[in-house]
C-alpha positions, 0 to 999 in steps of 0.5 A, a space after each residue: 049301256 042300253 038294256 037290249 045289249 045288257 040282256 045280250 051280254 047276260 044270256 046263257 047262250 054264247 053267241 048271243 053274248 058275242 053279238 051283244 058284245 059286238 054291239 057294245 063295241 060299236 058304241 064305245 068306239 062312237 062314245 070314244 070319237 064324241 069324247 064322252 068319257 062320262 059314258 065310257 067310264 060309267 058302261 066300264 063300271 057297269 061291266 066291273 060290276 056284272 063280272 065282279 059279283 060272286 053271286 051272278 050266274 057264270 054266263 052273267 059274269 062271262 058276258 061281263 068279262 067279254 063285254 070289258 073285252 069288246 071295250 078294249 078293242 074299241 078304245 085301242 091304246 086310250 083304254 089305259 086311261 080307264 085302267 085303274 077302273 077295271 084292272 084290279 077286278 079282273 085280275 081277282 078273276 084270274 084266281 076265281 074257283 070257276 075254270 071259264 072264269 079265269 080263261 074268260 078273264 085271261 082272254 079278256 087281260 089278252 085283248 087289252 094288253 094288246 091293244 095298250 101296248 106299252 101302257 100296259 106295262 104300268 101296271 105290269 107287276 099285278 099282271 105278272 102276279 096274277 099270271 104267275 098263280 096261273 102257270 101251275 093251273 090244273 086246267 088246260 085250257 086256263 093254262 093255254 090262255 095264259 100261256 097266249 098272254 104270257 107270250 104277248 106280255 114277253 113281246 111287248 116287255 122285249 120291245 118296250 120295257 127299256 125305252 117306253 114312257 107312259 103317255 096319259 096322266 092316268 098311267 103315270 099316276 098309276 106308275 107313280 103309286 106302284 113305285 111307292 107301293 113297292 119302294 120298301 122292296 128294293 134290294 139294289 139301287 135302280 139303274 135305268 140309264 141317263 135319260 132317267 135320271 135327267 127326266 128325273 131332275 127335270 120333273 118329267 115322266 120316268 119309263 112305265 117299266 122298272 126292274 127296281 120295282 119289279 124285282 122284289 116281287 119276283 124274289 118272292 115268287 121265286 120261292 115257289 115249289 111248283 115246277 110248272 111255276 119255276 119253268 115260268 119264273 126261268 123263262 121271264 128271268 132268261 127274257 129279262 136279262 136278253 134286253 140289253 138296256 135293262 141290266 138285270 146282272 145288277 139285281 142277281 143277288 135277289 134271285 141268286 139263291 132261288 135259282 140255285 135251289 132250282 138246280 135240284 128240282 125234280 123236273 128235268 126241264 127246270 134244272 137244265 133251264 136253270 143251269 142255262 141261265 147260270 152259265 149266261 149270268 156267269 159269262 155276263 159276270 166276266 164280260 163286264 169285269 173286263 170291260 171295267 177293268 179296261 175302262 179303268 186302265 184307260 181312265 189310268 193312262 189318261 191320268 197319267 198323261 194329263 199329269 205329265 202334260 201339266 208337268 211339262 207345262 210347268 216345266 216349260 213355264 219355269 225355263 220361260 222365266 227371266 234369268 235373274 241372278 237375285 239373292 237366295 230368299 229372293 229367288 226362293 220366292 218364285 219356288 212356291 208358286 210352281 209347287 202350287 202349280 204342280 200340286 193343284 195339277 196334280 189334285 185337280 178334279 180331272 185326275 182324281 180318278 173319281 170322274 170319267 166324263 171323257 169316257 162317257 161322252 163317246 157316244 159308243 154303247 158297249 155291253 156292261 158298260 156302267 154296270 155295277 154288280 154287287 159281287 159282295 151280296 153274290 159271295 154271300 149266297 155262294 157261301 151260304 150254298 157250302 153248308 152241310 145241309 144243301 144238295 150236292 148239285 148246289 155246293 158243286 155249282 157254288 164252288 165252280 162260281 166262286 173259282 170263277 169270281 177268283 178269276 175275274 174279280 180277285 180284289 173283290 173275293 179278298 175280304 171273304 177268304 177267311 170264310 172261303 177257305 174253311 168251306 173249301 177245304 172241308 169240301 176237299 173230302 167230300 163224298 161226291 166225286 164232282 164236289 171234290 175235284 171242284 173244291 180241288 180246282 177252287 182251292 188251287 185258284 184262291 191259294 195262287 190268288 193269295 199266294 200273288 198278294 204283295 207281302 205285308 211291309 216288315 215295319 208294320 208289325 214293331 217289335 217291342 222296344 229292347 228286342 234285338 230285331 227291332 235295333 236291326 230293323 232301325 238300323 236298316 232305315 237310317 239314311 246313307 247321310 244323316 238329316 238335318 233335324 235330329 231326331 231323339 225317339 227311341 228307335 233312333 236312339 238305338 240306332 245311333 247306339 250302333 252307329 257309334 264305335 263302342 264296344 257291343 258288350 257294352 250295350 247288350 240286348 235282351 236275350 231273345 230265348 229268354 224273353 221268349 221262353 219265359 211266355 211259353 206253356 206247355 199245350 193245355 191238352 198235354 199234362 205236364 209232369 212235375 219234375 219235367 217243368 222243373 227241369 224245363 225251368 232250370 233250363 230256360 234260367 241256365 240258358 238265360 244266365 249263360 247267354 252272352 247279351 244278358 238281359 239284365 246287363 241291357 236293361 241296366 246298361 241302356 239308360 247309362 249309355 253315353 249315347 242315351 245321355 247326350 243333349 240332342 236338340 229336341 224334336 218338334 212336338 207334331 213329328 213326335 206325335 206323328 211317330 207314336 201314332 205310326 207306331 200305335 196305328 193298325 198296321 191291317 187297316 190297308 191289308 185287304 187280306 185278313 191274316 189274323 182270321 184267316 189263320 184262325 179259320 184254318 186251325 179250326 180244320 185240324 178237328 176235321 176227320 179227312 186227312 186232306 183237309 188238314 193238309 190242305 190247312 197246313 199248306 195254307 199256313 205254310 204259304 201264309 206264314 212265307 209271306 207274313 213271318 211277323 204276323 202270324 203264327 208266333 210263340 203266344 197266339 195260341 197257334 203252337 200247341 195246336 200244331 204240336 198235338 197235330 204230331 200225335 196224328 193217325 196219318 203220317 202225311 199230315 205229321 210229315 207236313 206239320 213238322 215241315 211247318 213247324 221247322 218253317 216258323 223255327 227257322 224264321 224266328 228266334 232262337 227262343 222259338 226253337 228251344 221252346 219247341 224242342 222242350 215242348 217236343 220232348 214233353 209230348 213225348 214223355 207224355 205220350 210214349 205210344 207217340 215216341 215208339 210209333 212217330 218218334 223216329 219219323 218226327 226226329 229224322 223231318 226235323 233233321 232234314 229240316 232245320 239241321 241233324 247237328 242243330 237238332 241233336 245238340 239242342 236235344 242232348 243240352 235239354 236232356 243233359 238236365 233232365 230229371 225224368 231218368 227213366 224217360 231220359 234213358 229211353 228218348 237217348 236210346 231212340 235218338 241213339 238208333 236214328 243217329 246210328 241208322 237214318 240216312 238223314 244223319 249220315 254227315 254227323 256220323 262223318 263229323 263225329 269221326 274227324 277233328 272238326 266234330 269234338 265239340 259235337 261229340 262232348 255235346 251229344 255225350 254229356 246226355 248220351 251218359 243216361 244210356 250206358 250202351 248208347 254211350 258205348 255206341 256214340 264212342 264206336 260212331 267217333 272211334 274213341 274206342 280207347 275211352 270205350 274200352 274204359 266205359 266197360 271197366 264201368 259196366 262191369 260194376 252195373 247192375 246188368 239188367 234183361 234191358 241193358 242185355 237187350 240192347 248190347 244185343 240189339 249193338 251186336 247186331 248193328 255192329 254187323 249193320 253197313 253202318 259199322 263196315 268202317 269198323 269191321 274194317 279197321 279189325 284188319 289193323 290191330 296195330 292201328 286200333 287195339 283198343 277196339 279188340 279190348 272193346 269187342 271182346 269186352 262187349 263179347 264177355 258182357 253177353 251171354 250165351 246168345 245169338 248176339 254172342 255167336 255172332 261176334 264171336 264168328 266175327 273176331 275169330 274170322 279176323 283172328 284166323 288171318 294171321 294177323 296175330 303173328 305181325 312183327 310190330 316196329 321197334 320200339 325205339 322208332 318213335 312214331 311218324 309225323 301226323 299219323 293218328 294215335 291208336 286209340 281213336 282220331 279225336 286228339 286226346 288232349 282237346 277232350 278230357 277224358 277223365 271228367 267224361 268218365 266221371 260224368 258217365 258214373 255220376 249218371 249211372 249212379 243216379 240211375 243205379 239209385 232211381 232203379 233201386 228205389 223202385 224196388 220195394 224192400 230194397 236192403 239198406 246195406 245194398 244201398 250203403 255198398 253201393 254209394 260206397 264205391 262200387 264204382 271202383 275201376 279195378 279189382 282194389 280200386 287203387 288204379 284209375 283207368 286211362 285219363 287221357 293226359 299225356 304222362 310227364 315222361 314215357 317209361 323206357 323199356 329196359 330189362 324190367 320185368 313189370 309189363 305195362 298195362 293197357 291203362 297206361 299206354 301213351 297215345 301215338 305208339 301201339 302197345 308192345 304186347 296185346 294177347 287174346 282176352 281169351 288166352 290163359 296167358 292174358 290172365 294175371 294174377 289176381 291182384 294185377 291191374 289189367 282191367 277187363 281183359 287183364 294185363 299183357 305178358 311181360 316184354 322179353 328183357 332180351 329184346 326178343 321181336 317174337 310177340 304175341 297178338 290178339 288171337 282166337 281160342 281155336 289157335 291158342 294151341 298152336 302157340 303154346 309150343 313155339 311161337 312163330 316169328 316173322 322176320 322183316 
């Protein structure tokens, strides 16, 4: 430069500096026209030295910046050739401590960008980096200058970023330098279009601007805290997203995390701008997904059409072949050629689905066409936002995004389901209502997506070789016509065995009940009582031995079966190896949904303190088990103890859903699972009596609704019959009996007990109900086995009448007054048909002390006796009972039930309970025990006569002039008793040695055949009959 220009640029007055700059502009223009690049380079380096040195005066440095701006204006677009010499020092001034230096630096850069246009995009990264720092400058003038430069850069980017290619060798060299420098920070491969790829392949130039080089810098700057810088960055993201050819959506994972942080900014403008930007991104992703789905459908249709066309051509060619009457081998020579044609057409590159060149060459531009979105990285970022320390707005937005992605990117979300489900379920009970509502919507959508998935094939989980399920499954796959090559693998051998007409007992299968029960272990969180553990083991052994298909028989008979000993032709070695590989291959290799990982994640949710989360987890498990019952929730996978422990939850809703899940598993599993479930449930009741008191009725009733009441009660009875913890057995039988009497869910069971079809059900319950005397008596009342109930009362008299027993009898009297026993109270109006019912109720009355229950039952019996039924004349004793009439005892045919054995069983069980109670008392006398074991359970005073045994006598005694009356215990079935007085009538009491049971013997029958007989009557009417009996003539 001339010395005059140099002095003018360094002058303290701004006007002189400006005039010198104009002079410098003319000099540079002349040099440029003359092609004097050496002098231009020297002038630029001199100007850089002036404003670069920090020891220079402020006005001197300002003059250098003004001179550089004038040089850029003079050079125009050619200034880009010299950018490497002045750009870095100029950008350094953006961070200078002096306000005026920063302002004039912005002014100088503004002039440079204005004249260089698209060439400046090569240096976009360093310019953007320096400019982002000025966005939060404290000086208003500097901020204004930065805003002017920012608007200019945005215009250049919007206009030229997608298409501009550097025109100078110097800028291309700079571009490669920046590309190498930022290559390590590329997070997503660049997608710059076909033109750039062709330019790269040909060794030509590429675009001046590249998002792949810019996004690493942007992802670093997006972590700033200043709201002004955040607004600056959000504005730039909005601009870049608006440029169609840039496809910023491809690089969304690099900036999404930072944008979600901006949602919690204190500045309302930042929050609003970020929300709008994220909404635009989500809408763009949805549009891209729709376009890609349409492209896939078109490509699939095109491939199908091509394949159909190739097959049509093949068939046409085959039809045009000459009709040669050749032999089989000669004619078959043409077939492989046609097969090869079909195979080549089906596997050609144009039909494999990988190429879609035919769709690219249409020439039409479609928004979103060919855009790749990294959904996996986006979902990873969203999952991090759902962690507890995050702000509520971030969690709400993340849930909304996940819900939207489940709409249009279902297949991408499948692998993330085991991780999505826990975070969604944990948000169902969030304190913020907006998050809770978003979690509910997302959970419903994910639930529906998983539910629509096809169920995994049943063959994917092969059962053990000896299981019955495997043999059944192998039978179903046998074709209608056997294949030509014989196969002797074990599954087919098993199928062939079934197909062979052999007796079923020759090839028994192992008992599933035993195979599963051997694997069952009590829940680790539940202490196991020694007595119950021994009981369960004995139950398993008895069940397995009583099973028709014994395991031992199956293991010994299978190798010796006739089918397995046949000499079938051996298969090809490769086919055997392929079959073995298919059996051992992982069934989940092609399944995008991981069932096991999802179940594990759902199981962890049971530790939550919120009922909504636990209920949702149980609903998920029910749905997953319906889809894949053979893959999840098996007895030995660790989930059974967890589900059993949930029964102790404080929420009734949680317990109900847990019971539904357990019932669903039991109904779809083998019988061994169900029995083990019942055993473990009783184990839980025995160790957690509070659960039995508070939730026992709910659990049993819910299970009866889901699995069948009779099945539940039969299994409970079978287990409790062998129970060694007598005290627990008595308590649980009392609870089950109360449910049986009162629960609406067991109304069908109560009706079944009254019919002939319910005899086996009655016997099954009776054996375990003997653990509780009052429960056994109530069961007989339900089954209308009044005669047997009266015989039980005889044993009651010999039992130790405890307070607990009296309380149970008191409750039973209250139940008799309930609507459940309405039929029993109505049967009191028919004493001729149900004489033993009176004996039962009067005997029950005699066991009660003078209490409220005593008064209630006495009033009921007095009301019946005062209605005049005591004086009805019975039928003539010589008339036989009408055919088909029910016996006087009950509706249960006594010839099909061995009542004496049931009485003996009741006596033995009660004896065990009596001994156990006496052992609990400290300091008991040995004489009491010896007297107890010597025969205290005699049914009569002298112990010489047994109660009615239920067996019909050989010949019925004919009533003649004998004075010996028949006793109630010896009345034959099907005929009412000849005489029965009220138990409170003094005439009913016989001498001490007269057998008559608890109520004494009946009065003697008149030898003359008089028709006046006594009937059970109330004590208030006793004096009315002492003088003259009232007779009723027919």
